[in-house]
C-alpha positions in Angstrom: -9.0 -17.8 -31.5 -11.3 -19.8 -33.8 -13.8 -22.5 -32.9 -11.3 -25.3 -33.4 -8.7 -23.5 -31.3 -11.1 -23.0 -28.4 -12.1 -26.6 -28.6 -8.5 -27.7 -28.6 -7.7 -25.5 -25.6 -10.7 -26.9 -23.7 -9.5 -30.5 -24.4 -6.0 -29.7 -23.1 -7.4 -28.1 -20.0 -9.5 -31.2 -19.1 -6.6 -33.3 -17.5 -5.7 -30.4 -15.2 -9.4 -29.9 -14.2 -9.6 -33.6 -13.4 -6.4 -33.6 -11.3 -7.0 -30.2 -9.7 -10.7 -29.5 -9.8 -11.7 -25.9 -9.0 -12.8 -25.2 -5.4 -14.7 -22.4 -3.8 -12.6 -19.5 -2.6 -14.5 -19.5 0.7 -15.1 -23.1 1.8 -13.1 -25.2 -0.8 -16.1 -27.1 -1.9 -16.1 -28.0 -5.6 -17.3 -25.4 -8.0 -17.8 -25.1 -11.7 -15.0 -22.6 -12.5 -11.8 -21.4 -10.8 -11.9 -18.2 -8.8 -15.6 -18.5 -7.9 -17.7 -19.0 -4.8 -20.3 -21.7 -4.1 -23.9 -20.6 -3.8 -23.8 -20.6 0.0 -20.6 -18.6 0.2 -21.7 -16.1 -2.4 -24.8 -15.4 -0.4 -22.6 -14.6 2.6 -20.5 -11.8 1.0 -21.4 -8.2 1.6 -20.1 -6.2 -1.4 -19.7 -2.5 -0.6 -21.7 -0.5 -3.1 -22.8 3.1 -3.7 -24.2 5.2 -2.1 -21.1 5.8 0.0 -19.0 8.6 1.5 -17.0 10.1 -1.3 -13.9 10.2 0.9 -14.0 7.3 3.3 -16.0 4.9 1.1 -18.3 3.9 4.0 -21.8 3.0 2.8 -24.7 5.3 3.4 -28.1 3.9 4.4 -29.7 6.3 2.0 -28.6 8.1 -1.1 -27.2 11.5 0.0 -26.4 12.7 -3.5 -23.3 12.6 -5.7 -20.1 13.5 -3.8 -21.7 13.4 -0.3 -19.2 13.2 2.5 -19.9 11.5 5.9 -19.7 13.4 9.2 -16.7 11.4 10.2 -14.7 12.6 7.1 -15.8 16.2 7.7 -14.9 16.1 11.4 -11.5 14.5 10.9 -10.3 14.8 7.3 -7.9 11.9 6.5 -4.5 12.5 4.8 -5.7 10.5 1.7 -8.2 11.6 -0.9 -10.4 8.5 -1.2 -10.7 5.1 0.4 -12.4 2.2 -1.3 -12.9 -1.5 -0.3 -14.5 -4.4 -2.1 -16.3 -6.1 0.7 -17.3 -5.9 4.4 -15.0 -7.7 6.7 -17.2 -10.6 7.9 -18.2 -14.1 7.0 -16.6 -15.4 3.8 -14.6 -12.3 3.2 -13.0 -12.5 6.7 -12.1 -16.2 6.1 -10.5 -15.3 2.8 -8.4 -12.5 4.4 -7.4 -14.8 7.3 -6.5 -17.7 4.9 -4.3 -15.3 2.9 -2.7 -13.8 6.0 -2.3 -16.7 8.4 -2.5 -19.8 6.2 -0.2 -18.8 3.3 -3.1 -18.9 0.8 -1.3 -16.6 -1.6 -3.3 -18.2 -4.4 -6.3 -16.2 -3.3 -4.6 -12.8 -4.0 -5.3 -12.7 -7.8 -9.0 -13.4 -7.3 -9.3 -10.9 -4.4 -7.6 -8.3 -6.5 -10.2 -8.6 -9.2 -12.9 -7.7 -6.6 -10.7 -4.8 -5.6 -10.4 -3.6 -9.1 -14.2 -3.5 -9.4 -14.5 -1.5 -6.2 -11.6 0.8 -7.0 -12.2 1.4 -10.7 -12.5 5.1 -10.2 -9.0 5.2 -8.7 -7.3 3.8 -11.7 -5.6 6.3 -14.1 -2.5 6.6 -16.3 -0.6 8.6 -13.7 -1.3 6.1 -10.8 1.3 3.9 -9.1 0.5 1.1 -6.8 2.3 0.8 -3.4 1.6 -1.8 -0.7 1.5 -1.1 3.0 4.9 -2.7 4.0 5.8 -5.1 6.8 8.8 -4.5 8.9 11.7 -6.7 7.8 11.6 -8.6 11.0 8.0 -9.6 10.6 8.5 -10.2 6.9 11.3 -12.7 7.8 8.9 -14.6 10.2 5.9 -14.6 7.8 7.9 -15.0 4.6 5.5 -12.8 2.6 3.5 -9.6 2.9 -0.2 -10.2 2.2 -0.7 -6.5 1.2 2.1 -6.8 -1.3 0.5 -9.9 -2.8 -2.8 -8.1 -3.2 -1.0 -4.9 -4.6 1.0 -6.9 -7.1 -2.1 -8.7 -8.4 -4.2 -5.5 -8.5 -1.5 -3.6 -10.4 -1.3 -6.4 -13.0 -5.1 -6.5 -13.4 -5.3 -2.7 -13.7 -2.2 -2.3 -15.9 -0.5 0.0 -13.4 3.1 0.5 -12.3 3.9 -1.4 -9.1 6.5 -0.1 -6.7 6.8 -2.5 -3.7 9.9 -0.8 -2.2 8.6 2.8 -2.4 7.4 2.7 1.2 9.1 1.0 4.2 8.2 0.4 7.8 11.0 2.2 9.5 10.4 0.7 13.0 8.9 -2.3 14.6 5.2 -1.8 15.7 3.0 -3.9 17.8 0.2 -5.8 16.2 -2.9 -3.6 15.9 -5.3 -6.4 16.9 -6.6 -5.7 20.4 -5.7 -2.1 20.5 -8.2 0.8 20.8 -8.5 3.6 18.2 -6.1 6.0 19.9 -3.6 3.1 20.7 -3.6 2.1 17.1 -2.8 5.6 15.9 0.0 6.0 18.4 1.4 2.5 17.5 1.9 3.4 13.9 2.7 7.1 14.2 5.9 7.8 12.3 6.3 4.1 11.5 6.5 4.6 7.7 9.0 6.3 5.4 9.8 6.7 1.8 13.5 6.0 1.2 15.2 9.2 -0.1 16.5 7.5 -3.2 13.0 6.3 -4.1 11.2 9.6 -3.5 11.9 11.4 -6.8 10.0 8.9 -9.0 6.9 9.4 -6.8 6.9 13.2 -6.7 3.8 14.6 -8.4 2.4 11.1 -8.9 -0.9 9.7 -7.6 -0.4 6.7 -5.3 -2.9 3.9 -4.8 -2.0 2.6 -1.3 -3.1 -1.1 -1.0 -3.7 -3.0 2.3 -5.8 -6.1 3.1 -8.2 -4.7 5.6 -9.3 -1.1 6.6 -10.2 -1.3 10.3 -9.9 2.1 12.0 -7.7 3.6 9.2 -4.7 4.2 11.6 -2.2 2.2 9.5 -3.1 3.6 6.1 -3.3 7.1 7.5 0.2 6.9 8.9 1.4 5.4 5.6 -0.4 8.1 3.6 1.3 10.9 5.6 4.7 9.4 4.8 3.9 9.4 1.1 2.6 12.9 1.3 5.9 14.0 2.8 7.6 12.6 -0.3 5.5 15.1 -2.3 3.2 12.7 -4.0 0.3 14.6 -5.6 -2.5 12.4 -4.1 -2.9 9.2 -2.1 -5.9 7.0 -2.5 -6.5 3.9 -0.4 -7.7 0.5 -1.7 -8.3 -2.5 0.5 -10.0 -5.9 0.0 -12.2 -5.6 3.0 -13.5 -2.9 5.4 -14.5 -3.3 9.0 -17.8 -1.4 9.4 -18.4 0.3 12.7 -21.1 -2.1 13.9 -18.8 -5.1 13.1 -15.6 -3.9 14.9 -15.8 -6.0 18.1 -16.6 -9.3 16.3 -13.9 -8.6 13.7 -11.3 -8.0 16.3 -12.1 -11.2 18.2 -12.1 -13.3 15.0 -8.8 -11.9 13.9 -7.3 -12.4 17.4 -8.3 -16.1 17.2 -7.1 -16.6 13.7 -3.7 -15.1 14.6 -3.3 -17.8 17.3 -3.7 -15.3 20.2 -6.5 -17.3 21.9 
């Protein structure tokens, strides 16, 4: 586009900017450009950066060397190959997740997916297919949308990958994970996911990027990954927008409990 073309596009955009000025993704104060954070909110985001565990994606306090694996991943190897998350689940990031999940802010998903693409760039490849963690149809009917599917769809579009939202289903109703302990969470989702037999052949031998909104204890994505592995996918990687770090677990649980209207 030439200089005149860019100038014309900018002029056409001005009426929309006046009627719908861009607001901060975190607090909805006015900002200079769509999809950005104000200065205060930006300072409150903890992006997850290397060095991290090559498997779980949890950050290390010190650089342990390329490919280093955390004690947790060694002691209890997960059914997925790699997990990555864009941000720590606190502050502004927590508010964004809760706005998407509980306040129907699906407009946030494309911007959140861009952060996810930055964090999960190493997961992207020509053989990868994107699959969201599904809701049970009963909960989907009540909520009207699946926040994980909104993120997965936006991520697949940004990454130029195939998106298969029906490849994985929640075969039975489960309790909400909020308020449950680690073992209770694992038991709650054990055997809860399945790949429909008619949809398994296109996944066989492929690499799946399993997308969810938040990685808390990993119980949900591990159960989902096992179901995908039973369908003979070659590898499962996990990508979430946010990650609850061990030291933040209690406060994250309480905040989510309140946001969900449980208190």
